[in-house]
C-alpha positions in Angstrom: 48.0 137.2 132.8 49.1 136.6 128.9 53.0 138.0 128.8 55.1 137.9 125.3 58.9 138.5 125.6 60.3 139.5 122.4 63.9 140.0 121.0 63.2 142.1 118.1 64.2 141.6 114.5 67.9 142.5 114.3 70.7 141.6 111.7 73.9 141.8 113.8 77.1 141.8 112.7 78.1 138.8 114.5 75.3 136.9 113.2 75.8 137.8 109.7 79.5 136.8 109.9 79.0 133.2 111.6 75.6 132.4 110.8 73.9 132.0 114.3 72.8 134.1 117.2 72.9 133.5 121.0 70.0 132.5 123.0 68.4 135.7 124.7 69.4 134.8 128.5 67.7 137.8 129.9 64.2 136.9 128.8 64.6 133.4 129.6 65.5 134.4 133.2 62.5 137.0 133.0 60.1 133.9 131.8 61.2 131.6 134.6 60.3 134.2 137.2 57.0 134.9 135.5 55.9 131.9 134.2 55.1 131.2 138.1 51.9 133.1 137.7 51.3 134.0 134.1 51.4 132.5 130.7 54.5 133.4 129.2 55.8 133.0 125.6 59.2 134.1 124.2 59.7 135.1 120.4 63.2 135.3 119.6 63.0 136.9 116.2 66.7 136.7 115.1 67.2 132.9 115.6 63.7 132.4 113.8 64.4 135.0 111.3 61.4 136.8 111.7 60.3 140.0 110.1 58.0 142.6 111.6 55.1 140.9 110.0 56.1 137.7 111.3 55.7 139.1 114.9 52.7 140.6 114.2 51.1 137.3 113.3 52.6 136.0 116.7 51.0 138.8 118.6 47.6 138.4 116.9 47.4 134.7 117.6 48.7 134.9 121.3 47.1 138.4 121.9 49.0 139.3 125.3 48.1 141.8 127.9 51.8 142.6 128.3 54.5 142.6 125.6 58.1 142.9 127.0 61.0 143.5 124.7 64.7 143.7 125.3 67.4 145.7 123.2 70.9 146.7 123.0 71.6 150.4 121.6 71.9 149.3 117.8 68.4 147.2 117.9 66.4 149.8 119.8 65.0 151.3 116.7 63.7 147.7 115.9 62.2 147.4 119.5 60.6 150.9 118.7 58.8 149.1 115.9 57.7 146.0 117.7 56.5 148.4 120.4 54.3 150.0 117.7 53.4 146.7 116.1 52.1 145.5 119.6 49.9 148.7 120.3 48.5 148.0 116.8 47.7 144.6 117.1 46.2 145.4 120.8 45.8 149.0 121.8 45.3 148.4 125.6 48.3 146.0 126.1 51.3 147.1 128.2 54.3 147.7 126.4 57.7 147.3 128.6 61.3 147.4 127.6 64.5 146.7 129.2 68.1 146.2 128.4 71.4 148.4 129.0 70.3 151.0 126.2 66.9 151.9 127.9 68.3 151.4 131.6 70.5 154.5 131.1 68.2 156.6 128.7 64.8 155.3 130.2 63.2 159.2 129.7 64.7 159.8 126.5 63.6 156.3 125.4 59.9 157.2 126.5 60.1 160.5 124.7 61.3 158.6 121.7 58.9 156.1 121.3 55.2 156.9 122.5 54.3 152.9 122.0 56.4 152.3 125.3 54.4 152.6 128.6 57.1 151.4 131.0 61.0 151.3 131.0 62.6 148.4 133.5 66.3 149.8 134.3 69.1 147.1 135.3 68.6 143.8 136.6 65.1 142.9 135.8 63.7 139.7 137.7 62.4 141.1 140.7 61.3 144.2 139.0 59.4 142.6 136.2 57.7 140.3 139.1 56.4 143.4 140.9 55.5 145.1 137.9 53.4 142.6 136.6 51.5 142.4 139.8 51.0 146.0 139.6 49.2 145.9 136.1 47.3 142.8 137.0 45.9 144.4 140.1 45.5 147.9 138.3 48.0 149.0 141.4 49.9 152.4 141.0 53.3 152.2 139.1 55.1 154.4 141.3 55.1 151.7 144.3 57.1 149.5 141.8 61.0 150.1 142.3 63.3 150.3 139.4 61.1 151.5 136.7 60.5 154.7 134.4 57.1 155.3 133.3 54.3 157.1 131.2 51.5 158.9 132.9 49.7 160.8 130.7 52.2 163.6 129.4 54.2 163.1 132.8 57.3 160.6 132.9 58.0 159.5 136.3 61.1 157.9 137.6 60.8 155.3 140.8 63.2 154.9 143.5 66.2 152.4 142.3 66.2 148.8 143.1 68.7 146.9 145.0 70.8 144.1 143.3 70.0 140.5 144.2 72.7 139.6 146.5 72.3 135.9 146.4 72.1 135.2 142.9 71.7 131.4 143.2 67.8 132.2 144.2 67.3 133.3 140.6 65.6 130.2 138.7 67.5 128.8 135.8 66.4 130.3 132.4 63.5 128.9 130.7 65.0 127.3 127.8 61.8 124.9 127.2 60.5 128.4 125.8 63.2 128.9 123.2 63.9 126.6 120.0 66.9 125.3 121.5 67.4 123.3 118.3 68.2 126.3 116.0 70.9 127.7 118.1 74.3 126.1 116.3 77.8 127.4 115.6 79.4 125.5 112.6 76.4 122.9 112.6 76.6 122.5 116.2 74.1 122.8 118.9 75.0 124.9 121.7 73.6 127.3 124.3 75.1 130.2 126.5 75.2 130.4 130.4 75.6 133.0 133.0 77.4 132.0 135.9 78.4 135.6 137.5 77.0 139.1 137.0 78.5 142.5 137.4 82.1 143.7 137.2 84.0 145.6 139.7 86.4 147.3 137.3 85.5 150.8 135.7 86.8 150.8 132.0 85.8 154.0 130.3 84.3 152.1 127.2 82.3 149.7 129.0 78.9 150.0 130.8 78.9 146.7 133.0 80.2 147.9 136.2 77.3 151.0 136.1 74.5 148.4 134.8 75.2 145.8 137.4 76.3 148.5 140.6 80.1 148.0 140.3 80.4 144.9 142.1 80.6 141.4 141.0 78.3 138.1 141.9 79.0 134.8 141.6 76.8 131.9 141.6 77.7 128.9 143.6 79.7 126.1 141.8 77.2 123.7 142.8 74.5 125.7 141.6 76.5 126.2 138.3 77.0 122.5 138.0 73.1 121.8 138.3 72.2 124.0 135.4 75.4 122.4 133.3 73.8 119.0 134.4 70.3 119.9 133.0 71.7 121.0 129.5 73.8 118.1 129.1 71.3 115.3 130.3 67.8 117.2 129.5 69.1 118.8 126.2 71.8 117.0 125.1 73.9 119.8 124.3 77.8 119.6 124.5 78.8 123.2 123.7 78.4 126.1 126.1 79.6 129.5 126.0 79.8 131.4 129.3 78.7 134.9 128.6 80.3 136.5 132.4 82.1 139.4 131.9 85.1 137.5 133.8 84.7 134.0 134.3 87.7 133.6 135.9 87.6 136.7 138.3 87.3 134.2 141.3 89.7 131.6 140.4 88.9 129.4 143.2 85.5 129.3 142.3 86.3 128.5 138.5 88.5 125.8 139.7 85.5 124.3 141.5 83.3 124.4 138.5 86.2 122.7 136.6 86.6 120.4 139.2 83.1 119.2 139.0 83.0 118.9 135.3 85.8 116.5 135.4 84.0 114.7 138.2 81.1 114.0 136.5 83.0 113.0 133.2 80.6 115.5 130.9 82.5 115.4 127.5 81.6 119.2 126.8 83.4 121.8 125.2 83.1 125.5 126.1 84.4 128.8 126.0 84.4 131.7 128.3 85.7 135.5 128.8 88.5 136.4 130.8 90.9 139.2 131.8 94.7 138.8 131.3 95.4 139.3 135.1 93.1 136.6 136.4 94.7 133.7 134.8 97.3 131.2 136.5 98.8 128.1 134.9 96.7 125.9 137.6 93.5 127.1 136.3 94.4 127.3 132.6 95.3 123.5 133.1 92.3 122.5 134.8 90.2 124.2 132.5 91.4 122.7 129.6 90.8 119.5 131.3 87.5 120.4 132.0 86.5 121.2 128.2 87.7 124.6 127.9 88.5 125.1 123.8 88.5 128.6 123.7 89.1 131.9 126.1 88.1 135.6 124.9 90.7 137.8 126.4 89.6 141.8 126.3 93.4 143.4 125.3 91.8 146.5 123.8 95.0 148.0 122.5 98.5 147.6 122.0 99.4 151.1 123.6 100.2 151.1 127.3 99.4 155.0 127.1 95.8 154.1 125.9 95.6 151.2 128.2 96.3 153.5 131.0 93.8 156.3 130.0 90.7 153.9 129.3 91.4 152.3 133.1 91.9 149.0 131.9 94.5 148.5 134.5 96.5 145.7 132.5 100.1 145.8 131.0 101.1 144.8 127.8 103.6 142.3 129.6 100.3 140.9 131.4 99.0 140.3 128.0 101.8 138.4 126.6 102.1 136.4 129.6 98.3 135.3 129.6 98.6 134.4 125.8 101.4 132.3 126.1 100.0 130.4 129.3 96.7 129.8 127.5 98.3 128.5 124.5 100.8 126.3 126.4 97.6 124.1 127.5 96.2 123.8 123.8 93.5 126.3 124.4 92.4 128.6 121.7 92.6 132.3 122.1 90.2 135.4 120.8 91.9 138.6 121.6 89.6 141.7 121.4 90.6 145.2 120.0 89.3 148.5 120.2 90.7 151.5 118.0 89.3 154.8 118.0 89.6 155.9 121.4 90.0 159.7 122.2 93.5 159.5 122.8 94.1 157.3 119.8 96.2 158.6 116.6 97.6 156.8 113.9 100.5 155.8 115.5 98.8 154.2 118.7 96.4 152.1 116.5 99.2 151.0 113.9 100.6 149.9 117.6 97.3 147.9 118.4 97.3 146.3 115.0 101.1 145.1 115.0 100.7 144.2 118.8 97.7 141.7 118.0 100.0 140.4 115.0 102.8 139.7 117.7 100.8 137.9 119.8 100.4 134.0 119.0 96.2 134.4 118.7 94.1 132.1 116.9 91.4 135.0 116.1 91.4 138.4 116.7 88.6 140.8 116.8 88.8 144.6 115.9 86.0 147.1 116.5 85.8 150.8 116.4 85.2 152.4 119.8 81.6 152.8 120.1 80.4 155.2 123.3 77.2 153.2 124.1 75.0 154.9 126.8 75.7 154.2 130.1 79.9 154.6 129.8 82.0 157.0 131.0 82.9 157.7 127.3 79.2 158.1 126.4 78.6 160.9 129.1 82.2 162.8 128.0 81.4 162.7 124.3 77.7 163.9 125.1 78.9 166.7 127.3 81.5 167.9 124.9 79.6 167.6 121.8 81.8 164.8 120.0 79.0 162.5 119.1 78.7 162.5 115.1 74.9 161.1 115.2 72.0 160.1 117.5 71.0 157.5 115.1 71.4 154.4 117.5 71.2 151.9 114.8 74.9 153.3 113.6 76.1 152.1 117.3 77.2 148.9 116.0 81.0 148.9 116.8 81.8 149.1 113.1 81.3 152.7 111.9 82.4 155.8 113.5 80.1 157.7 115.3 82.4 159.7 117.8 84.4 162.7 116.7 88.4 162.1 117.5 90.9 164.9 117.6 93.9 162.9 116.1 91.8 161.1 113.1 89.3 161.7 110.7 86.4 159.4 109.5 88.0 158.2 106.7 91.6 157.6 108.5 89.4 155.4 111.2 87.7 153.2 108.6 90.9 152.6 106.6 92.7 151.5 109.7 89.8 149.4 110.5 89.8 147.7 107.2 93.8 147.5 107.4 93.3 145.7 111.3 91.3 142.8 109.8 93.3 142.4 106.4 96.7 142.5 107.7 96.1 140.4 110.8 93.9 137.4 109.0 95.6 137.5 105.2 98.8 136.0 106.8 100.2 132.8 105.5 100.4 131.2 108.8 97.2 132.2 109.6 95.5 131.2 106.4 97.5 127.8 106.7 96.3 127.0 110.4 92.5 127.8 109.2 93.0 125.4 106.1 94.6 122.9 108.6 91.5 123.4 110.8 88.7 123.3 108.1 87.9 126.4 109.7 88.8 128.9 107.0 84.8 129.8 106.5 84.7 131.9 109.6 87.7 134.2 108.9 86.4 134.6 105.3 83.1 135.6 106.0 84.7 138.0 109.1 86.7 139.8 106.6 84.3 139.9 103.7 81.7 141.5 106.2 83.9 144.1 107.1 85.5 144.6 103.4 81.8 144.9 102.2 81.0 147.5 104.8 84.0 149.8 104.5 83.6 149.4 100.7 79.9 150.5 100.8 78.5 147.3 99.6 
């Protein structure tokens, strides 16, 4: 069969700010599994700057039997538009949608969009493989685990699928089906990698633990290094971003990956995400020698009361210590903060803003709490009538979409604006950006937020 995998047209806030988007790793992984028995094409609409009409043209030319679409919550309306376009191009094609949003709202997705035939829930490699076999052999879809599908006027949920225990078994993503030369940050080519799946923590604002079963699965250091070698030698890419929820969860594994990079002499620079309680001086020193230039730390709040209430399981002192260690070894730090938790007040949000300013951060990312489907906060907000809208395009982390007892929407927007302005428009930050010739990013990010808040 001919299978077209599509990342729909969508202008995310991140792409608008920094002028790039990341490779759709999920689609590339699916392609590697499916291309053994099928002809597969990937369309990354974001990096190609495609409109819906461009996607229509590609579908007409390729004329696929199956169209697979990936989507996060704010881009789900765009995924629906692509599904409609696919059916207009070829009425008898099977339209399949996957991703975190549809995983947690499969039946609602099928009700909202009549052009979607099947929803793949959770980890997709084995499910997609079985689903394609069933479609090609015209076998009953009820025997495929991990899907929700439409059968006439009925919507059917099949048995859940177990997660892949040994993720070394999954083939490397098919980067050769992507326009790798277009993925750039500040004019430098880069790519992304996933060296582990899942998260054992259960923060109330995050769906990762539910999406991947609440446990962590790491690839072996040998498997990770083999993929880095391909990226380095075959693609000539020297910049990598590890997309794991927590790259440093298993510190010994992280050290072995660093040891391998150092041993091979690869002159790569890379960044990763970490929790503040999974770092040690030994590990950070080794990460620096292996080419790590930035760490993304999920700090979330400057109020210990808020951290406790959301199940973050870290302390403010652990945050301070982690930032000190990372900066001590010359690695830059991006701290991520969320405002607008259910327990937040003007006072606690001001604490978060002041705490961010008190740390020696290179960058700060502020977002407004968004209750994404699959998170405990979404369940609570939905059950208690706190959601302000079901317009999924507004679930973008820069708009208030949930009612908070201690704050008005206007106050939340004002505090969001204050967070960015007061963090970045400080003499030491401005001097550092000018010195490092990286002022464009902060200027673009601040302008993006300002334009939104001023309604431009």
